[in-house]
ROVO-258942 format. One record per atom (N, C-alpha, C): y, x, z. Coordinates in steps of 0.2 Angstrom, whole numbers, plus 5000, padded with zeros to 4 digits. Example, Ala and Ser with C-alpha at 12.3 -4.5 7.8 and 13.67 -1.06 7.14 Angstrom:
2
497250665039497850625039498450665039498950645035499550685036500050645039
END
This chain:
115
537856185183538156145189537656095191537556095198537056055201537255985201536755935202536955865203536955855211537455815213537455795220537155725221536755725226536455665228536655635235537155585234537355565241536955505244536955505250536555455254536755385251536255335252536455275249537055235253537055255259537655225263538255265264538355315259538955355259539555315257540055325261540655295259541155335255541255305249541655335244542255295243542855315244543455275244544055315244544555275247545255305248545555275254546155305256546555285262547255275260547555235262548355225261548655195267549255205268549655175273550055115271549855055275550254995273550955005273551255045277551955055278552255085271551855125268552055155261551855115255551355065256551155035250551254965249551354925255551454855255552054835251552554865251553154835248553354765251553754725248553954665250554254665257554654715258554854735265555154675269555454625266555754575270555554505268554954505265554754435262554254405267554254335267553754295270553754305278554354315280554454325288554354395291554254445286554154515289554854535291554854575297555454605299555554675297556054705298556254775295555854825300555554875296555254925300555654985300555455045303555755105303555855125296555355125291555455135284556055105281556055035282556654995279557255025282557355045288557955075290558155135286557655185285557755245282557955235275557655185271557755165264558455145263558855115269559555095268560055155268559755215270560255265271560355295264560955315262561155335256560755395253560555445257560155495254559455475252559255415254558555395253558555335248559155325245559155265241558755265235558555325233558055335227557455295228557255295235556555265236556655185237557255165238557255095239557355055233556855055229556855025222556554955223556854905221556554835221556354805214555854785212555254785217554954855218554754865224554454925226553954955221554055025220553555055216552855045218552755045225552055025227552154955230551854905227551854835229551254805230550854825235550154805237550254735239550754715242550854645244550754595239551054605233550954565227550454575223550154635223549654665218548954685221548854665227548254685231547654665227547554605223546954595219546854645214547354655210547354705205547154775207547454795213547354865215546654865218546354815221545654815224545154815218545354785213544954785207544854855204545454885204545454955201545055005206545054995212544655025217543955015215543754955214543054935212542854975206543254975201543155005194543055085195543355105200543255175202542655195206542255145207541655145211541755155218542355135221542455145228542055095231541755105237541455055241541755055248542355085249542755075255543455095253543955065257544655075257544855075265545355115266545655115273546355105272546655055276547355045276547555025284548155005284548454995291548754925291548754895297549054825297549854845300550254805296550954815298551154765303551354785309551454735315552154705313552554735309553154695307553054635302552454635299552254585295551854535299551454555304550954515308551354485314551754515317552154495323552854515323553254495318553854515316554354525322554354475327554854475332554554505339553854535338553554565344553254515348553254445347553054395351552654345347552854325342552654265338552254285332551654265331551154285325551454245319551554285314551754255307551154235303551154165302550654135298550554165291551054185288551054215281550754285282550854325287550554385288549854385289549654335293548854315294548554305287548954255284548654235277548554295272549054345272549054405268548454445270548354465276547854505278547154475277547054415278546454375277546354375269546854365265546754375258546454445256546754495259546554565257545854575259545654555265544954565267544454525263544654465261544254425257544154455250544654475247544654515241544254575241544254615246543854675247543154655248542954595252542254575252542054555245542454515242542254495235542054545230542354605231542254665227541754715230541454695236540954735239541254805241541854795244542254855247542354845254542154895258542154895265542854915267543154875272543754885274543754935280544054995280544055035286544755035289544855025295545555015298545655065304
END
């Protein structure tokens, strides 16, 4: 089996959806999303576990560290507008703080944010 030589600037990482990973669906001023609506339905109650199985909102530092340990140099995620602008008009300071903290943690771990 041959050895692969990737270019020095090759992006090695992962992608995830903030909708599916953030958790903390109604904390710190976040409003309900379409997913939150679906999770209230009886047939989807299995997925509505609290704390959420995926709890990036509370565990982002740990999860970014794991990405670094896997030698990732990039991660792609999405911004949840229900966290950032919950009423569609007013910016949520806690949402700004969360995304700033995520970005700073990624920079600290030399991981490039792809959005």
